N, C-alpha and C positions, 0 to 999 in steps of 0.2 A: 450472615457470615459476615464476619466483620475485614473489612475491605485490609487487602494485607497487598497487594503486588503493585508495584511502583512503574515508573516509565522506562527502568534500566532493565527489569524483568520481561516485563512485555516486549520490548526491542528483543532483549536475546531469544523468547519463544518466536517472535518473528523471522528474527535469520536464521535458526535452525532449521521453522519451517522451511524456508527460502531456500537453504543450501540441498536441503532434501530432495525438493521441486529441482531444481536445477541440474541434481546431479540425475537425477530420470530422465530430464530431455535432453539432456548431453550424452550419457551413456545407453539409453534406451533398455525397453523388455530383454534384447537380448540377451545386453550383460547383466541388469540386475535380476531377471527372473521374478521368483516371487516377489522379490523388494518395489519392483517397479511399481507398483499399485500403489500401496501406504507410502515410497519415498514422493509420487506424485501426486498426491492428494496432501500430503502434510505441509504443502505451500498454499491452501487454502487459508491455512493459519494466519501469513503475511500479511496482506493487503489491509483487509479489516482495521490490523492492528495499526500499521503504517498512517492507515486514514484517519482514524485517530488520535491517534498522536500527532498528527499533524495539526487537526484542529486545536490541538491542547497545547503545540506550539506556540500558533497563531494568536493562544489568546493572551500566554504568559511571556511572549518575548516584547523586548524594546525596540526592536529592530526588524523589523518585518521585511523592508528593502533585503540587508544581509541573509535574511533566511532563504529569502527567494531566490537570490543569487547563487547562495550555496547548492541550492537546489539543482541549480540552472549546471552551474559549472561542474558538477558530479557526474551532471545527467550527460554531461559532452564528453566529460572524462572516460565514462562507461560505453562510449557505445561503440570502441573498435571492439573492446572484452565481448561484449553481449553481442556483436555482429560474429567473432568469432567462435565464443561458445556454441552459438545456437545456428548460424548458418543464414537467415535471415535480418531484411532489414524491415527495423520498426524498433520506434523510440521507446527506451526504455521506461521503468518504473517512476526514476528521478523525474522523469519528464511529468509523467502521469499527476505526480504530485504538485511540481512546478503549478501546473496548469489549473490544478484544485486550490493552492492559492491564490494564484491568482483571479479565480472565480470570488473566491470570500471576502480578498482584498476588495475588489469590483462593487460586490454588492454592500457591503460595509459600508461604501464611501463613497458611489455614483449610483445608487438605486433611486434617488432622486432625480436623475437623469437619464430617462427611461430609455431613449434611441442610444447613448452610449452605451448603456448597459448590455444592451442586446443585440448590437454589436460585437461586444467583447464576449460576451456569453455564445455567441455563436462560432467564433473565431475559435473558443475554447474546445465545444462540442467540434466542429471540424478537424482542430488539431488532435483532438483526442483518439478519432478514429484511427491513428496511425500510432496510439501508446498501450503498453499493456495494460490491460484492463479496461480500456478505451472509455465510452461515453457510463457505464457500468461504476468504474472507479470514482470520473466526477462526482457522480450524482452519490457515489457513499459520499465522500466527503464532503460534497454541500448539505447532504442531510445530518450528519453528526456535529455541523456548524451549526445548523440552523434549528435544527430540532434540541439539539443538548444545549442553544444557548441561552433556555432560561431556568435560574437555579432554581426556580420554585416546582418543576415537573420533579414527579418520580424519576429515581436514576433509571430504572428498567425505561420510562417511559422518552427518558432522552436519548438511551443508546438504542434503541428497538428498530428504528424505521429502516436505517441501511439494512438488517437482516432481513425484514419484510420485503424491503424490493430485491436479495437475493433469493428467495424464496417464490416473489412471484416469476423472475428469470426461471429459476428452475421449472416453476408449472408450465410455463407458456414456453418453453424451448426446451423441443427434442433431445435432450443431449445427452452425449455418448457417455457408457458405464464413466470412466475415467472422470471426465467434468462433472458427474455425476457425485462423485466421490469427494472431490475437490471443491463443489460448491457446498458439499453438505459438512466439511470439515469447517469450512466458513462459518460454518452456524456457530461451533463452538466457540469462539471467540467472544459472544454473546455473554457467557458465565465469567471469563476471565474480566472482563470488561466490567462487570459487577463488582469483581474484587479489586477494582484501580482503585488506591488509596491517595490519587490526586499529587502523589511526591514524586519527585525525578529520580530518590535513587543516588547512584554513583555521580560524583559531579566531578567537573572538569575538565580539562581541552583533548586529553586523550580519550575519556571515553567519549567525550560530544564527536569528533573526527573517525573513532575508530568504526561508526556504525556506517557513516558516508564511506569510510576507504573500504571498505568490506566487501560493496558490494560490489566494484570493478575487480577488485585482490582477488575474489572467490571463482569470480566467472572466469579469468587470467589462468587460476590454478587450474581448471577445471578443463579446460581447452588443452594446457598442455601435457595432461594425464590421459586424455583421451589421444593426444596425438603419439605419446610415445609409449600407448598401452599396446 
């Protein structure tokens, strides 16, 4: 099938899955009833798409430092909404993406300085334990970059390794039913990425910052809806 999905629509799919998952987290099974499990599982679409697009953005951006700073700033902005919505202290997904980007920068620029690279790698892994998707998230980002960086590889081979890691996690962990459905949905991202046409889609500052701003905004809205429910 001819590639027909650009990054804009991949982001739309990602934020729909994220919104449904966060709705399930905020309101729970008691409010959502039969909708809880599909809403929760839909979130499995989000991170693999975000990780893939991060590596694409890293390859194409001319200002990597600004890209990293943008992720860090919106991660900080989202700290309070994240806590209010979920009620626990953890670094949100923006920090996971930021750490993944730091790892990619370090790998491409200082891997010939093994001591320094190992120190950065150790710091990234240690901090990731306090982040959403933790070490698994960092691993997925790195594999998308490392394995997909060779233009001569078949497209399926370029994007498959991160999903193999997800399968391994599902096999070696005795996951509860909810998480099993969640990671199963994550595997559905693979055919979506096969349809990626390497185009940005909608351009301009509004579409660009909408996806960053949507993250803290929707968490805040969900919190206030729950409070006034």
